[in-house]
ZAMARGU-4260 file (C-alpha; in steps of 0.2 Angstrom, whole numbers, plus 5000, padded with zeros to 4 digits):
<rodrens>
0) 5009/4982/5032 | 5024/4979/5025 | 5031/4987/5010 | 5028/4974/4998 | 5009/4976/4999
5) 5008/4994/4999 | 5019/4995/4984 | 5007/4978/4974 | 4995/4991/4962 | 5007/4995/4948
10) 5000/5011/4935 | 5003/5005/4915 | 4996/5018/4905 | 4982/5024/4919 | 4979/5004/4922
15) 4980/4998/4936 | 4989/4979/4940 | 4988/4972/4953 | 5005/4963/4959 | 5012/4954/4975
20) 5029/4950/4979 | 5032/4931/4981 | 5051/4915/4979 | 5059/4933/4982 | 5052/4939/4964
25) 5036/4948/4957 | 5024/4941/4952 | 5010/4948/4941 | 4990/4948/4942 | 4990/4941/4922
30) 4967/4946/4920 | 4975/4960/4923 | 4989/4964/4910 | 4974/4956/4899 | 4966/4967/4900
35) 4978/4980/4898 | 4986/4972/4881 | 4967/4965/4874 | 4960/4981/4878 | 4943/4968/4882
40) 4928/4974/4892 | 4928/4952/4900 | 4948/4949/4901 | 4943/4934/4914 | 4934/4928/4896
45) 4948/4934/4883 | 4962/4923/4895 | 4952/4909/4899 | 4949/4907/4878 | 4968/4914/4875
50) 4973/4895/4888 | 4960/4886/4876 | 4963/4889/4860 | 4983/4890/4861 | 4981/4871/4871
55) 4967/4865/4853 | 4982/4874/4843 | 4993/4861/4848 | 5004/4875/4857 | 5009/4878/4875
60) 4996/4877/4888 | 4999/4897/4897 | 4992/4891/4913 | 5010/4877/4917 | 5016/4898/4915
65) 5008/4903/4930 | 5006/4903/4947 | 4990/4902/4960 | 4994/4917/4974 | 4981/4928/4981
70) 4977/4944/4978 | 4967/4956/4982 | 4950/4959/4971 | 4935/4972/4971 | 4923/4967/4988
75) 4941/4973/4998 | 4944/4951/4999 | 4961/4941/4995 | 4954/4926/4980 | 4967/4917/4972
80) 4971/4921/4956 | 4981/4916/4940 | 5000/4927/4942 | 5016/4927/4934 | 5031/4933/4937
85) 5042/4943/4924 | 5049/4927/4912 | 5034/4920/4912 | 5021/4936/4906 | 5035/4939/4891
90) 5030/4920/4886 | 5011/4925/4888 | 5009/4941/4879 | 5017/4935/4865 | 5003/4926/4862
95) 4992/4940/4863 | 4993/4954/4847 | 4992/4971/4853 | 5000/4988/4850 | 5004/4992/4869
100) 5016/4975/4868 | 5032/4980/4864 | 5029/4997/4875 | 5023/4986/4889 | 5037/4973/4884
105) 5047/4988/4893 | 5036/4994/4906 | 5037/4975/4916 | 5054/4975/4913 | 5059/4990/4923
110) 5047/4986/4937 | 5052/4968/4941 | 5070/4977/4940 | 5066/4988/4951 | 5065/4978/4970
115) 5078/4969/4965 | 5088/4986/4967 | 5081/4991/4980 | 5084/4974/4988 | 5100/4974/4984
120) 5100/4994/4990 | 5084/5001/5000 | 5088/5020/4999 | 5084/5015/4981 | 5066/5013/4987
125) 5066/5027/5000 | 5071/5039/4986 | 5059/5030/4973 | 5044/5035/4987 | 5049/5054/4990
130) 5050/5057/4971 | 5032/5052/4970 | 5025/5061/4986 | 5038/5078/4977 | 5026/5074/4959
135) 5011/5076/4971 | 5017/5094/4974 | 5021/5088/4996 | 5033/5096/5005 | 5049/5093/5008
140) 5043/5091/5028 | 5027/5082/5023 | 5037/5072/5016 | 5050/5069/5026 | 5040/5065/5040
145) 5029/5054/5028 | 5046/5044/5026 | 5048/5045/5044 | 5034/5038/5050 | 5034/5021/5035
150) 5051/5016/5045 | 5043/5020/5062 | 5028/5008/5055 | 5039/4995/5050 | 5051/4995/5064
155) 5031/4992/5075 | 5026/4978/5063 | 5039/4966/5065 | 5039/4969/5081 | 5025/4960/5082
160) 5028/4946/5068 | 5038/4941/5077 | 5025/4940/5095 | 5014/4928/5087 | 5003/4941/5083
165) 4993/4936/5065 | 4992/4950/5050 | 4981/4956/5041 | 4965/4954/5053 | 4975/4955/5071
170) 4982/4973/5063 | 4969/4981/5055 | 4964/4979/5077 | 4979/4983/5086 | 4983/4998/5074
175) 4965/5004/5077 | 4969/4999/5096 | 4980/5015/5094 | 4973/5029/5083 | 4958/5027/5095
180) 4970/5032/5110 | 4979/5044/5101 | 4966/5052/5090 | 4950/5046/5099 | 4945/5038/5081
185) 4948/5023/5072 | 4955/5021/5059 | 4941/5022/5050 | 4933/5034/5060 | 4946/5044/5056
190) 4945/5041/5034 | 4926/5046/5035 | 4929/5060/5046 | 4940/5067/5030 | 4930/5061/5019
195) 4942/5047/5015 | 4936/5030/5006 | 4949/5018/5000 | 4965/5032/5001 | 4978/5029/5012
200) 4976/5036/5029 | 4991/5042/5032 | 4994/5052/5014 | 4982/5065/5018 | 4986/5070/5037
205) 4996/5087/5038 | 5014/5085/5049 | 5006/5084/5064 | 4996/5071/5063 | 5009/5067/5057
210) 5020/5064/5070 | 5005/5061/5084 | 5004/5044/5072 | 5022/5043/5074 | 5024/5045/5094
215) 5008/5033/5093 | 5016/5019/5087 | 5033/5020/5093 | 5028/5024/5111 | 5020/5004/5107
220) 5033/4997/5099 | 5046/5005/5113 | 5033/4993/5127 | 5032/4982/5117 | 5049/4976/5118
225) 5052/4980/5137 | 5037/4971/5139 | 5043/4959/5128 | 5022/4955/5126 | 5016/4939/5115
230) 5002/4934/5108 | 4988/4945/5100 | 4982/4950/5122 | 4996/4956/5125 | 5000/4965/5113
235) 4980/4977/5112 | 4984/4980/5129 | 5006/4987/5122 | 4997/4996/5110 | 4982/5003/5119
240) 4995/5012/5131 | 5006/5017/5121 | 4991/5028/5111 | 4986/5034/5129 | 5004/5043/5127
245) 5001/5050/5111 | 4983/5051/5115 | 4990/5063/5131 | 5000/5076/5121 | 4988/5080/5109
250) 4980/5085/5121 | 4992/5097/5127 | 4995/5102/5112 | 4977/5106/5108 | 4977/5114/5123
255) 4992/5126/5120 | 4986/5129/5100 | 4968/5131/5107 | 4962/5120/5092 | 4959/5104/5087
260) 4976/5092/5077 | 4964/5078/5071 | 4959/5091/5054 | 4946/5085/5041 | 4957/5094/5029
265) 4963/5079/5016 | 4978/5079/5002 | 4962/5074/4987 | 4956/5096/4993 | 4972/5103/4985
270) 4968/5102/4968 | 4951/5112/4971 | 4962/5123/4982 | 4974/5126/4968 | 4957/5130/4957
275) 4951/5144/4966 | 4966/5151/4970 | 4971/5154/4950 | 4952/5159/4948 | 4954/5172/4962
280) 4973/5178/4950
</rodrens>
């Protein structure tokens, strides 16, 4: 998954706001922003009435500030949604009376600018990512492996894209092939094993699990390049073989360690573990 897809959800005062990278800048879901500022239980209806009110009063047609871009909905599917860039969103905000307007403007300017900074200096994105993981309590060793794994994943998906693999569905199938060959489980099965739902699986892997994930994807990338795999089927075969290499290494490791590398542990349990430790003290 591309980096901008992974950053397509941002949070303002505990409220989630969807966004999409389009034509070199962030576009934010207008309905999500309206929901934050208007504090409405039905943000879609509020946005409809706001547009109608502005039009009837002889003001600017607010929909002209928007573009219809696809964003994920609650059912996991992508739908055409009213979106606006930072500049247009500022204009829309002016039409919404809200005590949150000013702090939201400052927040919006910051998150809109951060991606531009990261394009000019990619190290900033990595720094911010590490800071986020540190704040969540991950160890430095884990963070370094996680960040490295993201780079390896990006290299693999870049190869898939160049070789005619269609994003989303086919990427997911190829990822499942690597995961199945590496760990004996598809991504969905692995998440179920760890009692996860919408959480990112790799954020809940331990260091060994991350290492074997990286190995499977790195070997898949090298096979893909070596054989100049083209199209979905050839890349699927490369993914199966790359995952098999990592799977064999995992099995050998498990023989030496005497236990499975595939852990049920997840980082959702960490707060509960801390509570138990504090209680023991």
